[in-house]
PyMOL commands that place a pseudoatom at each C-alpha (Angstrom):
pseudoatom trace, name=CA, resn=MET, resi=1, chain=A, elem=C, hetatm=0, pos=[4.094, -1.957, -13.741]
pseudoatom trace, name=CA, resn=ALA, resi=2, chain=A, elem=C, hetatm=0, pos=[7.583, -1.269, -14.762]
pseudoatom trace, name=CA, resn=GLU, resi=3, chain=A, elem=C, hetatm=0, pos=[9.977, -3.728, -13.271]
pseudoatom trace, name=CA, resn=ARG, resi=4, chain=A, elem=C, hetatm=0, pos=[12.295, -1.710, -10.661]
pseudoatom trace, name=CA, resn=GLY, resi=5, chain=A, elem=C, hetatm=0, pos=[10.993, 1.419, -11.797]
pseudoatom trace, name=CA, resn=THR, resi=6, chain=A, elem=C, hetatm=0, pos=[8.609, 3.432, -10.532]
pseudoatom trace, name=CA, resn=MET, resi=7, chain=A, elem=C, hetatm=0, pos=[4.724, 3.066, -10.191]
pseudoatom trace, name=CA, resn=ARG, resi=8, chain=A, elem=C, hetatm=0, pos=[1.593, 4.884, -9.221]
pseudoatom trace, name=CA, resn=ALA, resi=9, chain=A, elem=C, hetatm=0, pos=[-0.035, 5.355, -5.173]
pseudoatom trace, name=CA, resn=VAL, resi=10, chain=A, elem=C, hetatm=0, pos=[-2.369, 7.148, -3.475]
pseudoatom trace, name=CA, resn=VAL, resi=11, chain=A, elem=C, hetatm=0, pos=[-0.983, 8.589, -0.350]
pseudoatom trace, name=CA, resn=ALA, resi=12, chain=A, elem=C, hetatm=0, pos=[-2.169, 11.251, 2.466]
pseudoatom trace, name=CA, resn=ARG, resi=13, chain=A, elem=C, hetatm=0, pos=[0.071, 14.356, 2.816]
pseudoatom trace, name=CA, resn=GLY, resi=14, chain=A, elem=C, hetatm=0, pos=[-1.543, 15.148, 6.184]
pseudoatom trace, name=CA, resn=TYR, resi=15, chain=A, elem=C, hetatm=0, pos=[-4.762, 15.039, 7.870]
pseudoatom trace, name=CA, resn=SER, resi=16, chain=A, elem=C, hetatm=0, pos=[-7.154, 15.846, 7.130]
pseudoatom trace, name=CA, resn=GLY, resi=17, chain=A, elem=C, hetatm=0, pos=[-10.210, 15.533, 4.571]
pseudoatom trace, name=CA, resn=PRO, resi=18, chain=A, elem=C, hetatm=0, pos=[-10.184, 13.995, 0.856]
pseudoatom trace, name=CA, resn=ASP, resi=19, chain=A, elem=C, hetatm=0, pos=[-7.927, 17.093, -0.219]
pseudoatom trace, name=CA, resn=VAL, resi=20, chain=A, elem=C, hetatm=0, pos=[-4.811, 15.361, 1.301]
pseudoatom trace, name=CA, resn=LEU, resi=21, chain=A, elem=C, hetatm=0, pos=[-4.831, 12.619, -1.535]
pseudoatom trace, name=CA, resn=GLU, resi=22, chain=A, elem=C, hetatm=0, pos=[-2.478, 12.366, -3.858]
pseudoatom trace, name=CA, resn=VAL, resi=23, chain=A, elem=C, hetatm=0, pos=[-0.964, 10.144, -6.384]
pseudoatom trace, name=CA, resn=VAL, resi=24, chain=A, elem=C, hetatm=0, pos=[2.317, 9.640, -6.366]
pseudoatom trace, name=CA, resn=GLU, resi=25, chain=A, elem=C, hetatm=0, pos=[5.316, 8.147, -8.180]
pseudoatom trace, name=CA, resn=VAL, resi=26, chain=A, elem=C, hetatm=0, pos=[7.106, 5.881, -5.906]
pseudoatom trace, name=CA, resn=PRO, resi=27, chain=A, elem=C, hetatm=0, pos=[10.209, 3.768, -6.522]
pseudoatom trace, name=CA, resn=VAL, resi=28, chain=A, elem=C, hetatm=0, pos=[8.712, -0.392, -7.148]
pseudoatom trace, name=CA, resn=PRO, resi=29, chain=A, elem=C, hetatm=0, pos=[10.072, -2.700, -4.318]
pseudoatom trace, name=CA, resn=ALA, resi=30, chain=A, elem=C, hetatm=0, pos=[12.161, -5.108, -4.325]
pseudoatom trace, name=CA, resn=PRO, resi=31, chain=A, elem=C, hetatm=0, pos=[11.018, -8.531, -2.719]
pseudoatom trace, name=CA, resn=GLY, resi=32, chain=A, elem=C, hetatm=0, pos=[13.106, -9.521, 0.124]
pseudoatom trace, name=CA, resn=ARG, resi=33, chain=A, elem=C, hetatm=0, pos=[13.606, -13.241, 1.167]
pseudoatom trace, name=CA, resn=GLY, resi=34, chain=A, elem=C, hetatm=0, pos=[10.457, -14.986, 1.781]
pseudoatom trace, name=CA, resn=GLN, resi=35, chain=A, elem=C, hetatm=0, pos=[8.360, -12.131, 0.250]
pseudoatom trace, name=CA, resn=VAL, resi=36, chain=A, elem=C, hetatm=0, pos=[6.642, -11.529, -2.803]
pseudoatom trace, name=CA, resn=LEU, resi=37, chain=A, elem=C, hetatm=0, pos=[5.651, -8.683, -5.137]
pseudoatom trace, name=CA, resn=ILE, resi=38, chain=A, elem=C, hetatm=0, pos=[1.879, -7.845, -5.662]
pseudoatom trace, name=CA, resn=ARG, resi=39, chain=A, elem=C, hetatm=0, pos=[0.158, -6.412, -8.684]
pseudoatom trace, name=CA, resn=VAL, resi=40, chain=A, elem=C, hetatm=0, pos=[-2.624, -4.311, -7.914]
pseudoatom trace, name=CA, resn=GLU, resi=41, chain=A, elem=C, hetatm=0, pos=[-5.428, -5.560, -9.254]
pseudoatom trace, name=CA, resn=ALA, resi=42, chain=A, elem=C, hetatm=0, pos=[-8.206, -3.881, -6.873]
pseudoatom trace, name=CA, resn=ALA, resi=43, chain=A, elem=C, hetatm=0, pos=[-8.046, -2.329, -3.508]
pseudoatom trace, name=CA, resn=ALA, resi=44, chain=A, elem=C, hetatm=0, pos=[-11.069, -1.614, -1.572]
pseudoatom trace, name=CA, resn=VAL, resi=45, chain=A, elem=C, hetatm=0, pos=[-11.565, 2.115, 0.015]
pseudoatom trace, name=CA, resn=ASN, resi=46, chain=A, elem=C, hetatm=0, pos=[-13.221, 1.611, 3.179]
pseudoatom trace, name=CA, resn=PRO, resi=47, chain=A, elem=C, hetatm=0, pos=[-13.703, 3.021, 6.713]
pseudoatom trace, name=CA, resn=VAL, resi=48, chain=A, elem=C, hetatm=0, pos=[-10.226, 2.723, 8.156]
pseudoatom trace, name=CA, resn=ASP, resi=49, chain=A, elem=C, hetatm=0, pos=[-9.109, 5.048, 5.413]
pseudoatom trace, name=CA, resn=LEU, resi=50, chain=A, elem=C, hetatm=0, pos=[-11.003, 8.026, 6.503]
pseudoatom trace, name=CA, resn=VAL, resi=51, chain=A, elem=C, hetatm=0, pos=[-9.553, 7.377, 10.134]
pseudoatom trace, name=CA, resn=VAL, resi=52, chain=A, elem=C, hetatm=0, pos=[-6.161, 7.267, 8.243]
pseudoatom trace, name=CA, resn=THR, resi=53, chain=A, elem=C, hetatm=0, pos=[-6.540, 10.528, 6.398]
pseudoatom trace, name=CA, resn=CYS, resi=54, chain=A, elem=C, hetatm=0, pos=[-8.696, 12.614, 9.199]
pseudoatom trace, name=CA, resn=SER, resi=55, chain=A, elem=C, hetatm=0, pos=[-6.570, 10.953, 12.460]
pseudoatom trace, name=CA, resn=GLY, resi=56, chain=A, elem=C, hetatm=0, pos=[-4.861, 14.069, 13.420]
pseudoatom trace, name=CA, resn=ASP, resi=57, chain=A, elem=C, hetatm=0, pos=[-6.614, 14.033, 16.867]
pseudoatom trace, name=CA, resn=LEU, resi=58, chain=A, elem=C, hetatm=0, pos=[-5.471, 10.729, 17.065]
pseudoatom trace, name=CA, resn=ALA, resi=59, chain=A, elem=C, hetatm=0, pos=[-1.984, 11.328, 16.478]
pseudoatom trace, name=CA, resn=ALA, resi=60, chain=A, elem=C, hetatm=0, pos=[-2.357, 14.458, 18.619]
pseudoatom trace, name=CA, resn=ALA, resi=61, chain=A, elem=C, hetatm=0, pos=[-3.282, 11.958, 21.307]
pseudoatom trace, name=CA, resn=GLY, resi=62, chain=A, elem=C, hetatm=0, pos=[-0.157, 9.425, 20.449]
pseudoatom trace, name=CA, resn=LEU, resi=63, chain=A, elem=C, hetatm=0, pos=[-2.751, 6.987, 19.433]
pseudoatom trace, name=CA, resn=MET, resi=64, chain=A, elem=C, hetatm=0, pos=[-1.295, 6.798, 15.614]
pseudoatom trace, name=CA, resn=ALA, resi=65, chain=A, elem=C, hetatm=0, pos=[2.631, 7.776, 14.749]
pseudoatom trace, name=CA, resn=PRO, resi=66, chain=A, elem=C, hetatm=0, pos=[2.318, 11.439, 13.007]
pseudoatom trace, name=CA, resn=ARG, resi=67, chain=A, elem=C, hetatm=0, pos=[3.906, 11.119, 9.711]
pseudoatom trace, name=CA, resn=ASP, resi=68, chain=A, elem=C, hetatm=0, pos=[4.113, 13.435, 6.444]
pseudoatom trace, name=CA, resn=VAL, resi=69, chain=A, elem=C, hetatm=0, pos=[3.256, 11.076, 3.834]
pseudoatom trace, name=CA, resn=THR, resi=70, chain=A, elem=C, hetatm=0, pos=[0.811, 8.071, 4.943]
pseudoatom trace, name=CA, resn=GLY, resi=71, chain=A, elem=C, hetatm=0, pos=[-0.437, 4.918, 2.555]
pseudoatom trace, name=CA, resn=ILE, resi=72, chain=A, elem=C, hetatm=0, pos=[-4.044, 4.253, 2.499]
pseudoatom trace, name=CA, resn=GLY, resi=73, chain=A, elem=C, hetatm=0, pos=[-6.361, 1.010, 1.113]
pseudoatom trace, name=CA, resn=TRP, resi=74, chain=A, elem=C, hetatm=0, pos=[-6.049, -2.131, 2.657]
pseudoatom trace, name=CA, resn=ASP, resi=75, chain=A, elem=C, hetatm=0, pos=[-8.065, -4.874, 0.991]
pseudoatom trace, name=CA, resn=VAL, resi=76, chain=A, elem=C, hetatm=0, pos=[-6.338, -6.084, -1.859]
pseudoatom trace, name=CA, resn=ALA, resi=77, chain=A, elem=C, hetatm=0, pos=[-6.604, -8.097, -4.803]
pseudoatom trace, name=CA, resn=ALA, resi=78, chain=A, elem=C, hetatm=0, pos=[-3.436, -8.716, -6.947]
pseudoatom trace, name=CA, resn=GLU, resi=79, chain=A, elem=C, hetatm=0, pos=[-1.144, -11.200, -8.679]
pseudoatom trace, name=CA, resn=ILE, resi=80, chain=A, elem=C, hetatm=0, pos=[2.027, -11.910, -7.969]
pseudoatom trace, name=CA, resn=ALA, resi=81, chain=A, elem=C, hetatm=0, pos=[5.020, -10.017, -10.566]
pseudoatom trace, name=CA, resn=CYS, resi=82, chain=A, elem=C, hetatm=0, pos=[7.879, -11.395, -8.656]
pseudoatom trace, name=CA, resn=LEU, resi=83, chain=A, elem=C, hetatm=0, pos=[8.971, -13.531, -6.412]
pseudoatom trace, name=CA, resn=GLY, resi=84, chain=A, elem=C, hetatm=0, pos=[11.689, -13.039, -3.362]
pseudoatom trace, name=CA, resn=THR, resi=85, chain=A, elem=C, hetatm=0, pos=[14.753, -15.534, -2.757]
pseudoatom trace, name=CA, resn=GLY, resi=86, chain=A, elem=C, hetatm=0, pos=[13.381, -18.614, -0.739]
pseudoatom trace, name=CA, resn=VAL, resi=87, chain=A, elem=C, hetatm=0, pos=[9.237, -18.577, -2.195]
pseudoatom trace, name=CA, resn=ALA, resi=88, chain=A, elem=C, hetatm=0, pos=[8.473, -21.552, -3.394]
pseudoatom trace, name=CA, resn=THR, resi=89, chain=A, elem=C, hetatm=0, pos=[4.476, -22.059, -2.696]
pseudoatom trace, name=CA, resn=PHE, resi=90, chain=A, elem=C, hetatm=0, pos=[3.773, -19.386, -4.898]
pseudoatom trace, name=CA, resn=ALA, resi=91, chain=A, elem=C, hetatm=0, pos=[4.168, -18.514, -8.608]
pseudoatom trace, name=CA, resn=VAL, resi=92, chain=A, elem=C, hetatm=0, pos=[4.543, -15.146, -10.735]
pseudoatom trace, name=CA, resn=GLY, resi=93, chain=A, elem=C, hetatm=0, pos=[0.779, -14.719, -12.051]
pseudoatom trace, name=CA, resn=GLN, resi=94, chain=A, elem=C, hetatm=0, pos=[-0.594, -16.345, -9.475]
pseudoatom trace, name=CA, resn=PRO, resi=95, chain=A, elem=C, hetatm=0, pos=[-3.872, -14.560, -8.181]
pseudoatom trace, name=CA, resn=VAL, resi=96, chain=A, elem=C, hetatm=0, pos=[-3.958, -13.639, -4.418]
pseudoatom trace, name=CA, resn=ILE, resi=97, chain=A, elem=C, hetatm=0, pos=[-5.826, -11.331, -2.044]
pseudoatom trace, name=CA, resn=GLY, resi=98, chain=A, elem=C, hetatm=0, pos=[-4.740, -10.068, 1.651]
pseudoatom trace, name=CA, resn=LEU, resi=99, chain=A, elem=C, hetatm=0, pos=[-4.595, -7.222, 3.631]
pseudoatom trace, name=CA, resn=ASP, resi=100, chain=A, elem=C, hetatm=0, pos=[-1.257, -4.875, 4.008]
pseudoatom trace, name=CA, resn=LEU, resi=101, chain=A, elem=C, hetatm=0, pos=[-1.213, -3.485, 6.631]
pseudoatom trace, name=CA, resn=LEU, resi=102, chain=A, elem=C, hetatm=0, pos=[2.357, -2.072, 6.413]
pseudoatom trace, name=CA, resn=ASP, resi=103, chain=A, elem=C, hetatm=0, pos=[2.806, -0.086, 2.814]
pseudoatom trace, name=CA, resn=ARG, resi=104, chain=A, elem=C, hetatm=0, pos=[-1.218, 0.241, 2.044]
pseudoatom trace, name=CA, resn=ALA, resi=105, chain=A, elem=C, hetatm=0, pos=[-2.843, -1.214, -1.093]
pseudoatom trace, name=CA, resn=LEU, resi=106, chain=A, elem=C, hetatm=0, pos=[-3.758, 1.841, -3.277]
pseudoatom trace, name=CA, resn=ALA, resi=107, chain=A, elem=C, hetatm=0, pos=[-0.919, 1.530, -5.231]
pseudoatom trace, name=CA, resn=ASP, resi=108, chain=A, elem=C, hetatm=0, pos=[0.109, -0.424, -8.769]
for i in range(1, 108): cmd.bond("trace and resi %d" % i, "trace and resi %d" % (i + 1))
show_as sticks, trace
zoom trace
């Protein structure tokens, strides 16, 4: 992963099956105050990803906001790549695991 360059991410462009999945280059985010940036080592693909990529019916019912591009992947094993300001309890290079509810885990 390049520092403040780009990274790869798997996204779903629309709602269907695996045919809507695409690997794209996206900007590497900068961690905000109290946040850490992680470098993903492994991420799981599980049933919730199928729901997200096939959720056109959920979006139509108002249960999920429709989006042009949706990241996928929830469970992640990673190491800390960069610290945001005010972070004192973690260190760069420290291994971490987590559940990513916002930006999704299938990315560098």
